[in-house]
C-alpha positions in Angstrom: -9.1 -16.3 30.9 -9.3 -18.3 27.7 -7.0 -17.0 25.1 -7.8 -16.9 21.4 -11.5 -16.2 21.8 -12.5 -13.2 19.8 -14.3 -11.3 22.5 -14.6 -12.1 26.2 -18.3 -11.9 26.8 -18.2 -11.1 30.5 -15.5 -8.5 30.0 -17.4 -7.0 27.1 -20.6 -6.8 29.1 -18.7 -4.9 31.9 -17.3 -2.6 29.2 -20.8 -1.7 28.0 -21.8 -0.7 31.5 -18.7 1.3 31.9 -19.0 3.1 28.6 -22.7 4.0 28.8 -22.7 4.4 25.0 -26.2 4.6 23.4 -27.0 1.5 21.4 -28.9 3.4 18.7 -28.8 6.9 17.1 -25.1 7.5 17.3 -23.3 9.5 14.6 -20.9 6.7 14.0 -21.8 3.0 14.6 -20.1 -0.3 14.1 -22.6 -0.9 11.3 -21.9 2.3 9.5 -18.1 1.7 9.6 -18.5 -1.9 8.2 -20.7 -0.5 5.4 -17.9 2.0 4.5 -15.5 -0.9 3.9 -17.1 -1.4 0.5 -18.8 1.9 -0.2 -16.8 3.7 -2.8 -19.4 6.4 -3.2 -18.9 7.6 0.4 -15.3 8.6 -0.6 -16.6 11.2 -3.1 -17.7 13.6 -0.3 -15.9 15.2 2.5 -16.5 13.0 5.6 -19.4 13.8 7.9 -18.8 13.7 10.8 -15.3 15.0 10.1 -12.3 13.0 11.3 -8.5 12.8 11.0 -6.7 9.5 10.3 -3.3 8.9 11.9 -1.0 6.0 12.7 0.8 4.4 15.6 3.7 2.2 14.6 7.0 0.7 15.7 9.1 3.1 13.7 12.6 3.9 14.9 12.3 6.6 17.5 15.7 8.0 16.6 14.0 9.6 13.6 13.3 13.0 15.0 14.6 15.7 12.7 13.9 15.9 9.0 16.8 18.3 8.7 19.3 15.7 9.8 19.4 13.2 6.8 21.5 10.4 8.3 20.9 6.7 9.0 21.2 7.6 12.7 18.3 10.1 12.5 15.8 10.7 9.7 16.5 7.4 8.0 17.0 5.2 11.1 15.9 1.7 10.4 15.4 -0.1 13.7 11.7 -0.3 13.2 11.0 -3.2 15.6 10.2 -3.4 19.3 9.3 0.3 19.6 6.3 1.2 21.8 4.9 4.1 23.9 5.6 2.8 27.4 5.1 -0.2 29.7 2.4 -0.7 32.4 2.0 -3.3 35.1 -1.4 -5.0 35.3 -2.3 -7.9 37.5 1.4 -8.6 38.0 2.2 -8.7 34.3 3.9 -6.2 32.1 2.0 -4.8 29.1 3.6 -2.9 26.3 1.4 0.0 25.2 1.2 0.3 21.4 -1.6 2.9 21.1 -3.1 5.4 23.5 -5.6 7.8 21.8 -8.3 10.1 23.0 -11.7 9.6 21.2 -14.1 9.7 19.8 -12.5 7.4 17.2 -12.1 4.1 15.5 -9.2 1.7 14.7 -9.4 0.9 10.9 -6.3 -1.2 10.2 -3.8 -3.3 12.2 -0.7 -4.8 10.5 2.3 -6.8 11.7 5.1 -8.7 10.1 5.7 -11.1 13.1 2.6 -11.3 15.2 3.9 -14.5 16.9 6.3 -12.3 18.8 3.6 -10.0 20.1 1.9 -12.6 22.3 -1.5 -11.4 23.5 -3.0 -8.1 22.4 -5.6 -6.3 24.5 -8.0 -3.4 23.5 -9.2 -1.2 26.4 -12.0 1.1 25.3 -13.3 4.2 27.0 -11.3 3.7 30.2 -12.7 0.3 31.0 -10.5 -1.6 33.4 -10.8 -4.8 31.4 -10.1 -5.3 27.6 -13.1 -5.8 25.3 -10.7 -7.8 23.0 -8.0 -10.1 24.3 -6.4 -12.6 22.1 -3.1 -13.6 20.4 -2.2 -11.1 17.7 -2.0 -14.0 15.3 -5.7 -14.7 15.9 -6.7 -11.1 15.3 -4.7 -10.8 12.1 -4.8 -14.4 10.8 -8.3 -14.6 9.2 -9.8 -17.6 10.8 -13.3 -19.1 10.5 -15.0 -17.1 13.3 -16.7 -13.8 12.5 -15.9 -11.1 12.3 -12.2 -12.0 11.8 -12.8 -13.9 8.6 -10.9 -13.6 5.3 -10.4 -11.2 3.6 -11.3 -8.9 6.5 -8.3 -10.4 8.3 -5.6 -12.6 6.8 -1.9 -13.2 5.9 -0.6 -12.4 2.5 3.0 -12.5 1.4 4.1 -12.8 5.0 2.2 -9.7 6.0 -0.7 -9.9 8.5 -3.6 -7.5 8.3 -6.9 -6.8 10.0 -9.3 -4.3 8.5 -12.1 -4.7 11.0 -13.2 -1.3 12.4 -13.1 -1.0 16.2 -15.0 2.2 17.2 -14.8 3.8 20.7 -16.6 6.8 22.2 -13.9 8.4 24.4 -10.6 6.6 24.5 -8.6 3.6 23.1 -5.5 1.9 24.5 -3.9 -1.2 22.8 -1.3 -3.3 24.6 0.7 -6.4 23.9 2.2 -9.0 26.3 5.5 -9.1 24.4 7.4 -6.1 22.9 9.7 -7.3 20.1 7.6 -7.1 16.9 6.7 -4.8 14.1 3.3 -3.1 14.0 1.1 -0.4 12.5 -2.3 0.7 13.8 -4.3 3.2 11.7 -7.1 5.0 13.4 -9.6 7.8 13.0 -10.3 10.6 15.5 -13.6 12.3 15.0 -14.3 15.9 15.9 -15.2 16.6 19.5 -18.8 15.9 20.3 -19.3 13.2 17.7 -21.4 10.4 19.2 -19.6 7.1 18.5 -21.0 3.7 19.3 -18.3 1.7 21.1 -17.4 -1.8 19.9 -19.0 -4.7 21.8 -19.5 -8.4 21.0 -23.2 -7.7 20.9 -22.7 -5.4 18.0 -20.7 -8.0 16.2 -23.5 -10.6 16.7 -26.1 -8.1 15.5 -24.2 -7.4 12.3 -23.2 -11.0 11.5 -25.0 -11.0 8.2 -23.5 -7.6 7.2 -20.0 -8.9 8.1 -20.5 -12.0 5.9 -21.8 -9.9 3.1 -18.9 -7.5 3.4 -16.4 -10.3 3.4 -18.1 -11.7 0.3 -18.0 -8.4 -1.5 -14.3 -7.9 -0.7 -13.7 -11.4 -2.0 -15.2 -10.5 -5.4 -14.2 -6.9 -5.9 -14.5 -6.8 -9.6 -18.3 -7.3 -9.4 -20.4 -4.3 -10.6 -24.1 -3.5 -10.8 -24.9 -0.4 -12.8 -26.9 2.2 -10.7 -30.4 3.1 -11.7 -30.4 5.5 -14.6 -26.8 4.8 -15.6 -25.6 5.9 -19.1 -23.2 3.6 -20.9 -20.8 4.9 -23.6 -19.1 2.1 -25.6 -15.4 2.5 -26.4 -14.1 1.0 -29.6 -11.0 2.5 -31.2 -7.6 2.0 -32.7 -5.2 4.6 -31.5 -2.2 5.1 -33.7 0.8 7.0 -32.3 -0.3 10.6 -31.7 -4.0 9.8 -32.1 -6.6 11.2 -29.6 -10.0 9.8 -28.5 -12.5 11.9 -26.6 -15.8 11.3 -24.8 -18.1 13.7 -22.7 -20.9 13.3 -20.2 -23.4 15.9 -19.0 -24.0 16.4 -15.3 -24.9 16.4 -12.6 -23.6 12.9 -12.6 -20.7 10.7 -11.6 -18.5 8.3 -13.7 -18.7 5.0 -11.8 -17.1 2.5 -14.1 -14.4 2.5 -16.7 -13.8 -1.0 -18.3 -11.3 -1.3 -21.1 -9.7 -4.2 -22.9 -6.4 -3.1 -24.5 -4.4 -5.0 -27.2 -1.0 -4.1 -28.6 2.1 -5.8 -30.0 4.1 -4.2 -27.2 1.5 -3.8 -24.4 3.9 -2.6 -21.8 5.1 0.3 -23.9 1.6 1.0 -25.3 -0.1 1.3 -21.9 2.6 3.6 -20.5 2.7 5.7 -23.7 -1.1 6.3 -23.8 -2.3 8.9 -21.3 -5.8 9.1 -19.8 -7.0 12.6 -19.0 -10.3 13.6 -17.3 -11.4 17.2 -16.9 -14.5 18.1 -14.9 -16.8 21.1 -15.2 -14.9 22.8 -18.0 -11.6 23.3 -16.1 -8.6 23.6 -18.3 -6.3 21.5 -16.2 -7.4 17.8 -16.0 -8.1 16.3 -12.6 -6.8 13.0 -14.0 -3.6 12.7 -16.0 -2.1 9.3 -15.8 -0.6 6.7 -18.2 -3.4 4.4 -19.1 -2.1 1.2 -17.5 -0.9 3.0 -14.4 -4.3 4.5 -13.9 -5.8 1.0 -13.3 -3.2 0.3 -10.6 -0.9 -2.0 -12.6 2.4 -1.3 -14.3 4.1 -2.2 -16.5 1.9 -4.2 -18.8 -1.2 -6.1 -17.9 -1.2 -8.6 -15.0 -4.5 -9.7 -13.4 -5.3 -8.6 -9.8 -8.5 -7.9 -7.9 -8.7 -4.6 -6.1 -12.0 -3.0 -5.0 -11.7 0.4 -6.8 -9.6 -0.9 -9.7 -8.1 -4.1 -11.1 -7.5 -6.3 -14.1 -9.6 -9.4 -14.7 -8.3 -12.7 -15.8 -9.4 -12.0 -19.4 -7.4 -8.7 -19.6 -10.2 -6.2 -18.8 -8.9 -3.2 -16.8 -11.6 -1.8 -14.6 -12.1 1.3 -12.4 -14.9 1.7 -9.9 -13.8 5.1 -8.5 -16.8 7.3 -8.2 -16.1 10.6 -10.0 -18.8 13.3 -9.4 -19.2 16.5 -11.5 -21.8 19.3 -11.7 -21.9 20.1 -15.4 -19.5 18.1 -17.6 -16.9 15.3 -17.6 -14.5 15.2 -20.6 -12.4 12.1 -21.1 -9.4 12.0 -23.4 -7.1 9.2 -24.4 -4.0 10.6 -26.1 -1.5 8.1 -27.5 1.7 10.0 -26.8 3.9 7.0 -27.4 5.1 5.3 -30.6 3.1 2.1 -30.2 -0.3 1.5 -31.7 -3.1 0.5 -29.3 -6.5 -1.0 -29.8 -9.1 -0.6 -27.0 -12.6 -2.0 -26.5 -14.9 -1.4 -23.6 -17.3 1.1 -22.0 -17.5 4.1 -19.7 -20.6 4.3 -17.3 -21.9 7.4 -15.6 -24.9 7.6 -13.3 -27.0 10.4 -11.8 -25.3 12.0 -8.8 -26.3 15.0 -6.7 -23.6 17.6 -6.3 -23.5 19.1 -2.8 -21.3 21.4 -0.7 -19.5 18.3 0.5 -18.9 16.8 -2.9 -15.3 16.2 -4.0 -13.7 15.9 -7.4 -11.7 12.8 -8.1 -8.0 13.2 -8.9 -5.4 10.8 -10.2 -1.8 12.1 -10.6 1.4 10.4 -11.8 5.0 10.9 -11.2 7.8 9.0 -12.9 11.6 9.4 -12.5 14.7 7.7 -13.7 17.5 7.4 -12.7 17.1 7.7 -9.0 20.3 7.1 -7.1 19.9 5.1 -3.9 22.7 7.0 -2.2 22.5 9.4 -0.5 19.1 8.5 0.9 16.2 10.7 0.2 12.5 11.1 0.7 10.7 10.8 -2.6 7.3 12.5 -3.0 4.3 10.6 -4.2 1.9 13.6 -3.8 1.9 17.2 -2.6 -1.6 18.8 -2.5 -2.9 22.2 -1.4 -6.7 22.1 -0.7 -9.4 20.3 1.1 -10.1 16.6 0.4 -9.1 13.0 1.2 -6.4 10.7 0.1 -7.6 7.3 -1.1 -4.7 5.3 -2.5 -1.7 4.8 -4.7 0.3 2.5 -6.9 4.1 2.2 -7.1 6.1 0.7 -10.0 9.8 0.1 -9.3 12.5 -1.0 -11.8 15.3 -2.6 -9.8 18.6 -3.5 -11.5 19.7 -5.8 -8.7 18.2 -8.6 -6.6 18.7 -6.6 -3.4 15.7 -5.2 -1.5 14.6 -1.8 -2.7 11.9 -1.0 -0.2 13.4 -0.6 3.3 12.1 2.9 3.3 9.2 4.2 5.5 6.2 6.1 4.4 5.9 9.6 5.9 2.5 11.3 5.5 2.0 15.0 6.5 -1.5 16.4 6.9 -2.5 20.1 7.1 1.1 21.4 7.4 2.4 19.0 10.1 6.0 19.5 11.0 6.3 15.7 11.8 4.4 13.1 9.9 1.3 11.6 11.5 1.9 8.4 9.5 5.5 7.2 10.0 5.9 3.7 8.7 8.2 0.7 9.2 9.1 -0.2 5.6 7.7 0.1 2.1 6.3 -3.5 2.0 4.8 -2.9 5.4 2.8 0.1 4.0 1.6 -2.1 1.2 0.5 -4.8 3.7 3.1 -7.5 3.2 6.4 -8.1 4.9 10.0 -9.3 4.8 10.7 -8.0 1.3 8.7 -11.1 0.1 8.5 -11.4 -3.7 5.4 -13.6 -3.5 2.5 -12.3 -5.5 -0.8 -11.6 -3.7 -4.1 -9.9 -4.4 -6.7 -8.4 -2.1 -9.5 -5.8 -2.4 -7.3 -3.2 -0.6 -3.7 -4.0 -1.4 -1.8 -6.0 -4.0 1.5 -7.1 -5.4 0.5 -8.3 -8.9 4.0 -8.3 -10.3 7.5 -9.0 -9.0 9.8 -10.4 -11.7 12.7 -11.7 -9.7 15.0 -13.4 -9.0 14.7 -11.9 -5.6 13.5 -8.3 -6.1 15.2 -7.8 -9.4 13.3 -6.4 -12.4 9.8 -4.9 -12.5 7.7 -4.7 -9.3 4.2 -3.3 -8.9 2.4 -2.8 -5.6 -0.7 -0.8 -4.7 -2.8 0.1 -1.7 -6.3 1.6 -1.6 -7.3 3.6 1.5 -11.0 2.8 1.7 -11.8 2.4 5.4 -8.5 4.1 6.3 -8.9 7.1 4.0 -6.9 10.2 5.1 -8.9 13.5 5.1 -7.1 16.8 4.9 -8.5 20.4 5.2 -5.5 22.5 4.0 -2.7 20.3 2.6 -1.4 16.8 2.1 2.0 15.4 1.4 3.1 11.8 1.0 6.8 10.9 1.0 8.5 7.6 1.0 12.1 6.9 1.7 14.4 5.7 -1.0 16.2 3.1 1.2 17.8 0.4 -0.8 20.2 -2.3 0.4 22.5 -1.7 -2.6 24.0 1.4 -4.1 22.5 1.6 -7.6 20.1 3.5 -9.8 16.4 2.6 -9.8 13.3 3.9 -11.6 10.1 4.7 -9.8 6.6 5.7 -11.0 3.8 6.5 -8.6 0.1 7.0 -9.2 -1.8 8.7 -6.4 -5.6 8.7 -6.1 -7.3 11.5 -4.1 -10.5 13.6 -3.9 -10.7 17.4 -3.3 -13.0 20.3 -3.4 -12.7 22.5 -6.6 -9.7 24.7 -6.5 -7.3 22.2 -5.0 -3.9 21.9 -6.7 -0.9 19.5 -6.7 2.7 20.4 -7.1 3.4 18.3 -10.2 3.9 19.6 -13.7 2.1 18.1 -16.7 3.6 14.8 -17.8 6.5 15.1 -20.2 6.6 12.6 -23.1 10.2 11.6 -22.2 8.9 10.2 -18.9 6.5 7.8 -20.6 8.7 4.9 -21.0 9.2 1.6 -19.2 12.8 1.4 -18.2 14.3 -2.1 -18.8 16.4 -3.4 -15.9 20.1 -3.7 -16.5 21.1 -7.4 -17.0 22.2 -9.1 -13.8 25.9 -9.9 -13.7 26.8 -13.5 -13.1 27.3 -13.9 -9.3 30.8 -14.7 -8.1 31.2 -18.1 -6.5 33.8 -19.6 -4.3 35.3 -22.6 -6.1 34.1 -25.9 -4.7 31.7 -24.2 -2.3 28.5 -26.0 -1.2 26.2 -23.1 -1.2 24.1 -22.6 1.9 21.0 -21.7 -0.1 21.2 -25.1 -1.9 20.9 -27.1 1.3 17.9 -29.4 1.8 16.0 -28.6 5.0 15.0 -31.7 6.9 13.3 -30.2 9.9 13.0 -27.0 12.0 10.9 -26.4 15.2 10.7 -22.6 15.1 11.2 -19.6 12.9 11.4 -19.5 9.1 14.3 -20.8 6.9 14.7 -19.7 3.3 17.3 -18.6 0.7 18.2 -14.9 1.0 19.5 -13.4 -2.2 21.5 -10.1 -2.3 24.8 -9.0 -3.7 25.2 -6.4 -1.0 27.1 -8.5 1.5 29.6 -10.4 -0.6 28.1 -13.9 -0.3 29.2 -16.6 -2.6 26.6 -16.9 -5.4 25.1 -13.7 -3.9 22.9 -15.8 -1.5 22.8 -17.6 1.8 20.7 -20.0 3.9 18.8 -17.7 6.2 17.0 -18.8 9.4 15.1 -16.1 11.2 12.8 -15.6 14.2 13.8 -18.8 16.0 14.1 -18.9 19.8 16.6 -20.4 22.2 16.3 -24.2 22.0 15.0 -24.3 18.5 16.9 -26.4 16.0 17.3 -26.4 12.2 18.5 -29.6 10.4 19.6 -29.7 6.8 21.7 -31.9 4.6 24.7 -31.2 2.4 26.2 -33.6 -0.2 29.5 -35.4 -0.3 30.7 -37.1 -3.5 32.9 -39.8 -1.8 32.8 -41.2 1.7 35.8 -40.4 3.8 37.2 -38.1 6.5 37.0 -34.4 5.7 37.8 -31.0 7.2 34.6 -29.0 7.0 35.1 -25.3 6.6 32.4 -22.7 6.6 31.6 -19.0 6.2 28.7 -17.6 8.3 27.0 -14.2 8.5 27.1 -11.9 11.5 24.8 -9.0 12.2 23.0 -7.1 14.9 20.0 -9.4 15.0 21.9 -12.7 14.7 22.0 -15.1 17.7 24.4 -17.6 19.4 24.2 -21.1 17.8 25.8 -24.5 18.3 26.6 -26.6 15.2 26.9 -30.3 14.9 27.6 -32.5 11.8 26.3 -36.1 11.7 25.7 -35.9 15.4 29.2 -34.7 16.3 29.4 -31.2 17.9 31.6 -28.7 15.9 33.3 -26.9 18.7 31.7 -24.4 21.1 28.6 -22.3 20.4 29.3 -19.3 18.1 28.2 -15.8 18.7 27.0 -14.3 15.4 26.4 -10.8 16.7 28.0 -7.8 15.0 27.0 -4.1 14.7 26.5 -4.3 11.0 26.4 -7.1 8.4 29.7 -8.9 7.9 30.9 -12.4 6.9 33.1 -14.5 9.1 36.5 -15.6 7.8 36.4 -19.0 6.3 37.0 -21.2 9.4 37.3 -24.8 10.2 34.4 -26.6 12.0 36.6 -29.6 12.6 37.3 -33.0 10.9 34.4 -35.4 10.4 33.6 -38.8 8.9 31.2 -38.1 6.0 29.3 -40.6 4.0 28.6 -40.6 0.3 25.5 -38.6 -0.5 23.6 -36.6 2.1 25.2 -35.6 5.4 23.4 -33.9 8.2 24.1 -30.5 9.8 22.2 -29.3 12.8 22.1 -25.8 14.1 20.7 -25.1 17.6 20.0 -21.6 18.9 21.4 -21.2 22.4 20.8 -17.5 23.0 21.8 -14.1 21.9 24.4 -11.5 22.7 23.2 -8.9 25.2 23.7 -6.2 22.6 21.8 -8.1 19.9 18.3 -7.5 18.6 16.7 -10.8 19.8 15.6 -12.2 16.5 18.1 -15.1 16.8 19.0 -15.2 13.1 21.4 -17.6 11.6 23.1 -17.4 8.2 25.3 -19.9 6.3 27.0 -18.6 3.2 28.8 -21.9 2.2 30.5 -25.1 3.3 33.8 -26.3 1.8 35.0 -29.9 2.2 38.7 -30.6 2.3 39.9 -34.3 2.4 41.8 -34.8 5.7 45.4 -36.1 5.4 
């Protein structure tokens, strides 16, 4: 079979015969799911037909008992290469990633290293042949062939995502031809008896125009057309410290747009110190109570990004498109609880909206805490709700006092009193749709990293994710925890905004915001990193060539590297080579000494300098991260200027996680006598 083609037409035709799914009149269709990808109004009602949303992932299966808070159990971190089982098919091994009874639909697929997955296959409704068979890179990469077009699929900040819905009537199984990769698959399961139209290539062809329109809307998420009969209230005010502004709408209606342009001498402090409250239908406790900037999914300060339900435009306008229904009244309040004056210009728009028995109230809640010690490890709660509703997104702001990675922790989501989370993730950045603790900024309709100060992951970081097609309904309760799993032992600040809908009477576990929490914690100044005298730092090397994997500078003070960094080569394969140059001030004969890194996922490598092999291949496996002693690679003739060092991966220790990493801390040149 040809690989890389989106859908195998003959196979898909066989699947249609096998499934016997009606082409029209189903409760859930491919078309209806694609429309939900951009329909924010649909979130404002409890879903009909009802469904649950859960996740398959490669989380470390040693995590079994939330009462045993150790790195060997509840905070286990080997979140790669985990799967359900293996199967033999046509003489080949397939690793099963997902096996779920229907009716249902896949609504998100993510990976950090899809190249290591090989071919993925989607078997629907018990069909003997896959309806989708392609490299995982093709599914997640966002090419030019519908429906896998950007931004429905694509890579951002080294994370690969596909948001294309894949519905099935009775059953879904997903396999991969290789096992050693990270993955998450989010999926819906509808209540029994729901008629779901199973995915076929014919459906894709029929909805080509809708798919292109959806991709266009996701590419321009800030666009807004006021609904018929909309009422616009202008906002123009100067809020001194302690001042309050209020606005009210009469229902039945729904707030559908808030657009504000703030100005202040200290915008970071002003946006955190001013609190937005929204109360619906005369209730005393507001359904929304969030610092103003955080409400719009960005903190601290004002940095442009383009999300579908909220964002910040290039000219500094904060917008919200969450649909907020109410029966009688909606009362908005801006209360400047900080000490910085703030000027705001903009508008709030509400439109007619029919309140029904399925209608839900919009909620946005905030929690900020400092200091949070990174040891011992803990689960930190974003949201804890009792009631009936659906979770639709969150924003996290982290203040990190070191360059080390703060987000190794997994998300754990419990729905309706689950003893074990039905979403168990593989890392904080993975939940937010990127990977490898990458500090690169990115923006997308569903997930964003609009701020990461650096160097490394030092300073202020903001990430958000909006659960639109992958919304998580709950009927009794909902709790979202994330692990505080930091590479370094230090104290961080975290602030999380959660967005959710619920029927009247729902409650969360958080107390009203205390004024003392409304501050932006400045990161502690970075100490000057220690350096080995005379060292040629690995991270300063000039890379000449590589024929596999990724090579970059890795910065962290956690492992004792000179200058708190190393040259880091990851995800190569046996036979791959990395060539880089290092400088020598004066030609001559030198002893070259080196310090390397060893860890559980490092490989065996052979090193040569200017074409001369430096001893035998070296095994860099170790159960835990350590540095080698400074050791001699031998004596070599070096020329003035650039000299070449080549590293060849020859294999891996049988105990190693086969990522074939290589790390060079530094080289030291000593004139030979």
